[in-house]
C-alpha positions in Angstrom: -46.1 -77.8 7.9 -48.9 -76.7 5.6 -50.5 -79.0 3.0 -52.4 -78.1 -0.1 -54.6 -81.0 -1.3 -56.4 -81.5 -4.6 -59.1 -84.1 -4.2 -60.7 -85.8 -7.2 -60.7 -82.5 -9.2 -62.7 -82.4 -12.4 -63.0 -79.5 -14.9 -65.3 -79.8 -17.9 -66.1 -77.3 -20.6 -69.2 -77.5 -22.8 -68.3 -76.7 -26.4 -70.9 -75.7 -29.0 -70.6 -76.3 -32.8 -73.8 -75.0 -34.4 -76.6 -77.0 -33.0 -74.4 -79.6 -31.5 -72.4 -79.5 -28.3 -69.9 -81.8 -26.6 -68.1 -81.9 -23.3 -64.3 -81.4 -23.1 -62.8 -82.7 -19.9 -59.7 -80.6 -19.3 -58.9 -82.0 -15.8 -60.1 -85.5 -15.1 -60.3 -86.8 -11.5 -56.9 -85.4 -10.4 -55.7 -85.8 -6.8 -52.3 -84.9 -5.2 -50.8 -82.8 -2.4 -48.1 -80.2 -2.0 -46.3 -79.7 1.3 -44.4 -76.7 2.4 -40.7 -77.2 2.1 -41.0 -79.4 -1.0 -41.3 -78.8 -4.8 -43.7 -80.8 -6.9 -43.4 -80.6 -10.7 -46.3 -81.1 -13.0 -45.0 -82.2 -16.4 -47.0 -82.5 -19.6 -47.3 -81.3 -23.2 -49.3 -78.3 -24.3 -53.0 -79.0 -24.1 -52.6 -81.7 -21.4 -54.5 -79.6 -18.8 -51.6 -78.1 -16.8 -52.6 -74.4 -17.1 -56.3 -75.3 -16.4 -55.2 -77.0 -13.2 -53.2 -73.9 -12.3 -56.2 -71.7 -12.8 -58.3 -74.0 -10.6 -55.7 -73.9 -7.8 -55.7 -70.1 -8.0 -59.5 -70.0 -8.0 -59.6 -68.3 -11.4 -61.8 -71.2 -12.6 -64.5 -73.1 -10.8 -64.1 -76.9 -10.7 -67.0 -79.0 -12.1 -66.5 -81.3 -9.1 -63.9 -82.2 -6.5 -62.2 -80.1 -3.8 -59.2 -78.0 -3.1 -58.2 -78.2 0.6 -55.6 -76.2 2.5 -54.6 -77.5 5.9 -57.7 -79.7 6.1 -60.2 -76.8 5.3 -62.0 -76.8 1.9 -61.3 -73.5 0.0 -64.3 -71.1 -0.3 -64.7 -69.0 -3.4 -65.7 -65.7 -1.8 -65.3 -63.4 1.1 -62.6 -63.4 3.7 -61.8 -67.1 3.2 -60.9 -66.6 -0.4 -58.8 -63.5 0.4 -56.8 -65.5 3.0 -56.4 -68.4 0.5 -55.0 -66.0 -2.1 -52.5 -64.7 0.5 -51.4 -68.3 1.3 -51.3 -69.5 -2.3 -49.7 -67.2 -4.9 -48.9 -67.6 -8.6 -46.0 -66.7 -10.9 -47.3 -66.4 -14.4 -45.6 -67.6 -17.5 -45.1 -64.3 -19.4 -43.2 -61.7 -17.5 -43.8 -59.2 -20.4 -47.6 -59.4 -20.0 -47.9 -59.8 -16.3 -46.5 -56.4 -15.4 -48.3 -53.1 -16.2 -45.9 -51.0 -18.3 -47.2 -47.7 -17.0 -46.3 -48.4 -13.3 -43.0 -48.5 -11.5 -41.7 -51.6 -9.9 -42.4 -49.9 -6.5 -46.0 -49.8 -7.5 -46.1 -53.4 -8.5 -44.6 -54.6 -5.3 -46.1 -52.0 -2.9 -49.7 -52.6 -4.0 -49.9 -56.3 -2.8 -48.1 -55.3 0.5 -50.9 -52.8 1.1 -53.8 -55.0 -0.1 -52.7 -57.9 2.1 -52.1 -55.8 5.1 -48.3 -56.3 5.2 -47.4 -52.6 5.2 -49.0 -49.1 5.4 -47.6 -45.6 5.0 -45.1 -44.7 2.4 -41.9 -45.4 4.4 -43.1 -48.8 5.6 -44.3 -49.8 2.1 -41.0 -48.7 0.5 -39.0 -50.6 3.1 -41.1 -53.6 2.2 -40.5 -53.1 -1.5 -36.7 -52.9 -1.0 -36.8 -56.1 1.1 -38.7 -57.9 -1.7 -36.1 -56.8 -4.2 -33.3 -58.1 -2.1 -35.1 -61.4 -1.7 -35.0 -61.9 -5.4 -31.4 -60.8 -5.7 -32.1 -57.3 -7.2 -30.8 -53.9 -6.2 -33.2 -51.6 -4.2 -32.8 -48.8 -6.7 -34.6 -50.8 -9.2 -37.8 -49.8 -7.5 -38.1 -46.6 -9.5 -37.8 -48.2 -12.9 -40.6 -49.4 -15.1 -40.9 -52.9 -16.6 -39.7 -51.9 -20.1 -36.3 -50.8 -18.6 -35.7 -54.4 -17.3 -34.6 -57.6 -19.0 -36.9 -60.6 -19.2 -35.1 -62.3 -16.3 -35.3 -59.2 -14.2 -39.0 -58.9 -14.9 -39.7 -62.5 -13.9 -37.8 -61.9 -10.7 -40.1 -58.9 -10.1 -43.1 -61.2 -10.7 -41.7 -63.6 -8.1 -41.1 -60.8 -5.6 -44.7 -59.7 -6.1 -45.9 -63.2 -5.4 -43.8 -63.2 -2.2 -45.4 -60.0 -0.9 -48.4 -61.6 0.8 -46.0 -64.1 2.5 -47.5 -67.2 0.9 -47.0 -70.7 2.0 -47.5 -72.2 -1.5 -46.1 -70.8 -4.8 -47.6 -72.0 -8.1 -45.1 -71.4 -10.9 -46.7 -71.9 -14.3 -43.9 -72.4 -16.9 -41.9 -69.6 -15.2 -38.9 -69.7 -17.6 -40.4 -70.8 -20.9 -40.6 -67.2 -22.2 -37.0 -66.4 -21.2 -33.7 -66.7 -23.1 -32.0 -70.0 -22.4 -29.0 -68.3 -20.9 -31.0 -66.8 -18.0 -33.4 -69.6 -17.3 -31.1 -71.4 -14.8 -30.7 -68.3 -12.7 -34.5 -67.9 -12.2 -34.9 -71.6 -11.5 -32.0 -71.5 -8.9 -33.7 -68.5 -7.3 -37.0 -70.4 -6.9 -35.0 -73.3 -5.4 -33.3 -71.0 -3.0 -36.5 -69.4 -1.9 -38.2 -72.8 -1.4 -35.4 -73.8 1.0 -34.9 -70.5 2.7 -38.6 -69.7 3.3 -39.9 -73.3 3.6 -42.3 -72.7 0.6 -44.2 -75.4 -1.1 -43.6 -74.9 -4.9 -45.8 -76.3 -7.6 -43.6 -76.1 -10.7 -45.5 -76.5 -14.0 -43.4 -77.3 -17.0 -43.1 -79.3 -20.2 -39.4 -79.9 -19.5 -38.7 -83.2 -17.8 -35.0 -82.5 -17.3 -35.5 -79.4 -15.2 -38.4 -81.1 -13.4 -36.0 -83.8 -12.3 -33.3 -81.3 -11.3 -35.4 -78.9 -9.3 -38.2 -81.1 -7.9 -38.7 -83.5 -5.1 -41.6 -85.2 -6.8 -42.9 -85.3 -10.3 -46.5 -85.7 -11.6 -47.0 -86.5 -15.3 -50.2 -85.2 -16.9 -51.6 -86.6 -20.1 -55.0 -85.7 -21.6 -56.2 -84.2 -18.3 -55.2 -87.1 -16.1 -52.2 -87.7 -13.8 -50.9 -90.9 -15.3 -47.8 -91.2 -13.1 -46.3 -89.7 -10.0 -43.6 -90.2 -7.4 -40.1 -89.1 -6.4 -38.4 -87.3 -9.2 -35.6 -89.9 -9.8 -38.0 -92.8 -9.8 -40.3 -91.2 -12.3 -37.4 -90.3 -14.7 -35.3 -93.5 -14.3 -38.1 -96.0 -14.1 -41.0 -94.6 -16.0 -44.0 -96.9 -16.0 -46.5 -95.1 -18.3 -45.9 -95.1 -22.0 -46.3 -91.3 -22.2 -43.7 -90.8 -19.4 -41.3 -93.2 -21.3 -41.7 -91.0 -24.4 -40.9 -87.8 -22.4 -37.9 -89.5 -20.8 -36.5 -90.6 -24.2 -37.0 -87.1 -25.6 -35.3 -85.3 -22.7 -31.7 -84.2 -23.1 -29.2 -86.6 -21.4 -25.7 -85.0 -20.9 -24.3 -88.4 -19.8 -25.2 -90.0 -23.1 -23.7 -87.2 -25.0 -20.4 -87.4 -23.1 -20.2 -91.1 -23.7 -21.0 -90.9 -27.4 
């Protein structure tokens, strides 16, 4: 079992307004852990600090203080250590329309990380790896020769997931992975992530504003409000017995099919 730990993480930005400046604390002393084989959901409204936390996890932002630790070893921000961390922890971005280069084929998008992370070499081996990745996300191998504009939004996001799987990560960070998709295809992508988590013993960090899907697809839920984790625990406990006022508001606003059926 691998464990990704966030220890007392802080991210501050200094904002300037003419001669004056102030400090914005986007992430405020956040701590939690993600284990392989489990899904942890991070729930919060826009501006709560969720995406900043994702960037910190992916080493796209430098924390002001605190640590990110993988299997007991603090993450370094350069060299071979950073390269290995980025193999172990991969991200699925929110927008499948912006995350894929429209000028390249799907084979290029999936083959490049296989080569960069030393998982395949030579055209035949790379293409075999591309086809395996497509099958893992429930797409046909002949899709390799297409370009992103020829695919639906759901198919593009599956390609983005396949690309994240190429380095054989242990932890997958999914930042609002279905928010840009049509409602009719969101469930299929979420079910795919759930299947991959079980089949490949992945740790999944699912970032969302949707408390209902967080409960359905996650083992544990963290609630973020104004840069802080205000509540956390097993999914059902957080939803059914919310303690923090903000969590209570989220729970009241979430759709409840049982209430609708009994009305």
